[in-house]
N, C-alpha and C positions, 0 to 999 in steps of 0.2 A: 112653291111656297115663298121663295125669296121675292119674286116679282109681285105676288099677291100681297105680301106684307107691305111693300112700298106703295102699292096702289091704295091700300086701305089707309095708310098714313096721309097720303095726298087728299083722299076723299074727306077724311076727318078734319084735316087742316082747313078745307074749304067749307066745312059745316054742312055737307050734303048727306042725305040718307042713302042707303043701298037702293031703295026703291027709285029715288030720283036719278041715281047713276044708271040703273038698269033701264029706265025709260029713255034716257038720252041715247043709249046704244041699241035701242030697239030690242031690249031684253027684259029681264025680270029681276026682282030683288034677289031671288034664289040664285040666279046666274052670277050676280056680283058677289054674293056670299061664297059660292063655290070657287070663283076666281081668286078671291082674297085668301081663301084657305088652301089654295094650290091643288084643288081637287078636280080641275078641269083644264083642258088645253087653252092656250091663249091665241087669239087672232090678232095679228098686227094692227088691223084696222080698229078693233075694239080698244086696244091699248092706246093707240094714237088719239082716238076720240075721247077716251076718258081723261087722258093727260090734258087735252084741250079744255075739257069741262072743268078740270081741277085747277086750271090756271097755271100749269107748269110751262115755263118758257125757256128754262135753261137747256140749251141745245145738247150739251154733253149728257145731262140727265135723261133727256128724251131719247137720245141715241142709245144709251146704255139699256134703258128699259125696253126699247123696241128690239134690241138685240137679244135680250133675255126672252122676249116673246118668241122670237124666231128659234132660239135654242131649245125652248120648251117642247118643240115639235120633234126634236131629235131623240130617239130612244137612248136611254143610258144603258151602259153595259150591265147594270144590276137588274134590269128588267127581264133579262134572260132567265133569272132565278125567281121570277114573279110568284110561282106557285109555292115556293118554299119560304118566301119572305112576306111578312105582314105588310099591307099597304102603307101603314104609318111609318114603318122602318125604311121602306123604299124612299119615302119623302126625305128622311134624314140622310140617307146615303147621297142623294142628289145635292143636299145642302152642304154636306161634308166635302164632296168633290169640288165644289166651287170655292171653298174657303181658302184663304191664304194664311190664316193663323187659327190654330185649334188649341184651346186651353181646356183641360179636363181635370176635374177632381174625382177620384175613384176611391170608394170606401170598401167595396166588396171583392172585386177582382182586379187583376192587372188590366189596364185599358185595352180594348179590343184591337186597336191599331198597333199595339206593342206585344201582342200575344204570339207565342209559337203555335204551330199547327196542332201539336199534341195537346197543349194546354187549352186551346180554343175548342177542340173536339170534346175534351173532358167537361168544360164549362157548359157547352151547348147541350151535351147529352144529359145534363142535370134536369132539363125540361122533360118531364115524364111523357108529355104528349107529342114530343118531336119524333117523327119517324126517322129510321136510319138514313134514307135518301135525303130527307130534309136536313139532317145533321150535316151530311157531307156538303150539301149545297151551301149551307150557312157558313161552314168552315171555309169553303172556297171564296165566298163573298168577303169574309173577314180578311183573308190573305190578300185578296185583290184590293181591298180598301187601303191596305198598308202601302201600296205603290205610290199613292198620292203624297204620303209623308216621306217615304224612302227616296223618292225622285228629287226631293228638295223643293217641290212645288209649293210647300207651305211649311210654316214653323209649328212645331208641336211643343207645348209646355204641359207636362203631366205631373200633377201632385197626387201622390198615392199614400193612403193611410197604411201604416205598418201592418195592420191586420190583413190587408189585401195581399201583401206579398209573403206573409207568414202562413196564411190559411192553406192547408194542404189541398192540392187539386191534382188528382190523377196519379199520386204516388211520388216518392222521392226523386226518381229519375226525371219525370216530367217537370217537377218543380225546379230541379237543378238546371235543366235545360232552359226553363223560363227565366230564371234569375240571370243566367249567362247571357241570354238574349237582351234582357233589360240593360245590363252593364254595357254590352256591345253597342246598343242603339243610343245609349246616353252619351256616347263619345262622338256622335255625329254633330256637326255644327248647327243643324237646324232643330235638334231635339234636346229638350231640357227635362230631366227627371229629378224630382225631389220627393223624399220620403218623410212623412210626418210620424215621428216616433211616439210610442205609447206614453212616454214620459210627459208629453204635452197635455195629456188628459183630454177632456171635452174641448171642442173648438167650434169655430164659426160655421163650419159646414157639417156639423153632426147630423143634420137633417137628411143627408144623402148625396148621391152622385149627381154631378151636373157638368155640362159642356158648354163653352162659349165659343161660337164661331164668328170669325171676322172676315169682312169682304172689302178691304180698302181699295182693291183694284177696281171695284165697281162704284165706290163712293156710297155704298149702302150701309145701313146700320147693322150692328152685331145681332146675333140671335142666340138666345139661351135655350138649350135643349135639355129636357127632363124626360127620362124614360121610366115607364111603369110596367107592371106585369102584363097588361093587356092593351097598352097604347102608349102614347107619348104626348108631350106638350112642348110647343115652341113659343117662347116669349120674346117679343120684340119691342115692348114699350120701354122708353128710356128709363123710367123709374125702376123697372124690374132689372134691366141690364146693369144699371148702376149698382144695385144691391148685390148682385151676383159677382160683378167685377170687384167690388170692395171685399167681398168674402174671399175671392180668389187671391187678392193681394195680401189679405191678412194671413191666409194659409201659407203663402210663400215666405212670410216672415217667421212663422213658428216652425216651418219644415226645416229639415237638414239642408245645408247647402248642397248643390249638385255633387261636389267632390265628396262631402261627408256621406251623402246618400249612396254613392258608389261603394264606399268602404263598408257601409252598413249591409248592402246587398251581398258583398263578398263574405262578410261574417255569417250571414244567413246561409250561404252556400256551404260553409264549413260545418254548420250545425246539422246539415242533412245527412 
C-alpha cells in the first residue's frame, strides 16, 4: 500500500492514465490499479520502469522505492494469522509496522497497541461472528503489534476520549488492569497519552476514530487510516492529511495534558 500510494502520486503528477502506465510495462490498466492499491506483489523491474516513465530522477527516492518493492516480497509475521485476519487489516498491520510515528484518536475503546491481553480479548469477543480460535489469533496479533511501539522503534501519541476509558469492558478487574497499563505505558519516553474530558463537550473529531501514520525514514507522505465494520480506508492525499492533522492538533489542545491525564486515569481506578 505504501509503495502503491507513492507510485500513484508520481503517475498523477506526470498526468498519465493507468492504461498508459500499464501499456508501458507490458501490463494492463487493472494491473496498475492493483499495484497502486497494494493488492499485488511488486516486481523491481516494473517499479524501475514506472519511475522512469514518471520522470523520477532523484536517486534516493528511486532507491527507497526499489527497496520497498524488494521488501514487499518478504512475508510479514502477521501473514501467519491470515485466516483469522481480514485482508484489509493485514494491509494496515504492514503499514503500521513501517511507521516511525503513530498518532491515534480513539473514541470507543483503548487503542489496540495499548490494550492488555484480557481487555483485547473482551473487545474482540464482542464480534458475534468471531470464532474462539479467531479471537485468540487476533489477540495474539494485537499483542505482537505492541512490540513495534514498546521497542521504541516509533513514537506513539494517543488521544483518547474519556468515554473510551470509562466504558466498562470485561468487568472491574479487567478495567483496573487496563487503566494500570495505560498509566505504566504513558511513562515511556516514546509514548504520549492524553484524555479528552467530558467537560469539553463536542469536538473536532466527533465523527470517529482515526490514525495518522508517518514515514520520515522513507521520505514518504503520511497516511490516514479509517476503520469501518467491514473494511477500511487509507487516505494519502495532501488535502485529507492536512485536515486530519489539524483535527489531531486541535484535539491535543482541548485534551488534558499528559500529566493531568495520568491523574484522571488514577481517579478512574479509584472509582472501580
